Phi, psi and omega in degrees: 000340179295321179298319178293319177302313181296322179295319179295320176297318177297319181296318182293317178296318179299315178300319178299313185293320178300312179296321179296317177298322178293325180300327178268337181276326185258153170298166183302314180298316180296320178296319178298320176296316178299316179298323178293321179292318175303314180295323177298312181297312184285338170291320180291323175290329171302320174301313179290344178293349172298328174300313180301310185296315182287328177294315177306309182295317180297314180292318183291319181294323178295324177290322183283318188264337186084000178288141180229125177243192184251019181297140181234089184299322182292318178295317179296321180298320179295316178297315179295319179299317178296320177296318180293321177307308183296316183295321179297323178295317182290310181294324179300315179299325185273325190254330183300324179304323179289327180279319187276329177053044176080006181278344180204153181299129183294319184295321180290317177301316179296318178299314177302313184296315181298312178300314182296319183288324175302311182291328183288334176302318176289326176294324178296320176299311181300317179300319176294319180295313180298316180296312182296329177275354178078021178274068190292322179297320180290320178293321176300320178297321178294319179298311183294319179295317181301316181282326182294321179298316178296319183296315179297317178292326178292320177299320175296316181296320179296314184292324184266354179073032179293163183265195187292328181299321175302316184285334173291323176291322180300323181303321188259343193292332183296342179295346179281354188300332185298333181295331182272354182248352187291332187299132176090349179275134182301130177284331179256119181237151186267127177246151187279351184231166179290161185297321177298318176298316177300316180297315181295322182287323175297318178299317177297316179296323179295319177302315182290314180292329175294320175296319180292321177297326178299326177278325189277303186247341181271349181309312179303329178301313185286325175300314182295321184276345182264319184254138176278155173305133181094008182283335184283153176268333182241322183236165174275167175297315179299320181297315180286330174298312178300316181297316180298317181296314185291321184283342180274324189303315183296333181261312191272332178296312174300319181294327177298316182289335182268004181303318183295318179295320178296316178303313182297323179298315184285330174297320183283344180237039182299325184287343181224055189294319182296318178298318179291335182278329189295316187298309181293329176294311175298322180298314182296314180295323179294321175294325178297317178296314177298315179299323180295320177298314180297320177297319181298315186280317188254340186303309181303318180297317180298317179295317182294327183275320191253349182235165179294154184301327184280003175257007183293140174223132181297158184297321179301317180293320179295322179297313181298314181297324179295314179293327178298324177300317180296326176298318177292325177298317178297326176296320178298323181292313180292331176293321177297322178296318180290325180291317178298331179274004181062030172268067190291322182290320177297324177300311180297308184302318180303312183290320180294321176298318179302313181294317179300313181295317181298310184283335172298316178296315184299317187271330190250329184293137178281068183239156174292169179308311185293312182293318182298315177296318181294309179298319181296320185282347175261310184298318180301302182296329179295314178296314178300318179296323175297323175299315182295316184297318177299321180294314181298320180293318180296321180290324179294315179296329180272012180078022176094004179289152177300137183303324185241304187211060182302135180091345182264333180288000000 
């Protein structure tokens, strides 16, 4: 697990450096477009992470219980990857013009997006297999390689003055990393359920991870498409997008990479799930409080020294956004617990409710840019976490039965 810890830290830092280099290499409008594209791609990969999570649970549970089903992760990953490729081309053609706003060719951006998501579907399968088998060093290598490729290319783009098209390619190219880690990994893996059940559960997990990705990495996409430049009273749209991204990376990127490890932890502690849940939730919220204080004190200085003036955000807003990231992190932890407990519907409902509340505030509440973003990013995760907690308590009171339809998902 030490290797995975180091890999997640590296992934978080690498993502930060890529965004930072883009902020200096691209003009402000181009940087905002790049951030929206970056958020769209990683929101979509978050959707595909449902394959990873359910594969992790299925492989891990099969190892623990000895149950063997007919689930086929690689075949399902191929079908999902093909479907996502077509969907990305269609959605890209319709939505990318609004996100890029003339800063890059839509056809090229859509093609990059479709290719990246197709390859990531296979990476999600491999990540689940490696995690479920406990091959943490191999999984850590995959995480590090994925981020390292982007980092090296971003350094080259910054040094050579490449434009936004290069950064769009950099966004998706890391998804090819799975090809270099596949060697030696078993092609046939044992899942604890039948293939139809596995398919339904992957679909449920994808709905949930898609909703979570909308909050975690896709939120800047909706900010960019909702607010016009100059909407903020204190900060610019590009500035608050940058602030949301920067305050989320230190907390949420490592947690995203540790989702498989959390699921395995909760699977192994099903009999004392609440006790196993308390420590990571308190740890995430504690880190959020400490991070909020640090953001308040140091954030404005960091932005003024290392970023362009029009990306400046005051310390109070940075503190709120940092704590909001911890709220989302705690929702990720409760979500992993519900998934490990096979509360698949509750897992989905919690994330969907969180997203509906967050985007409902963003779109409907009569708030300024700064207030709307802050309230949305706190209210959504808090409500979603309460949904998960209620489901876990209900399952515990009922002797571990699925809150809604255990065995049917």
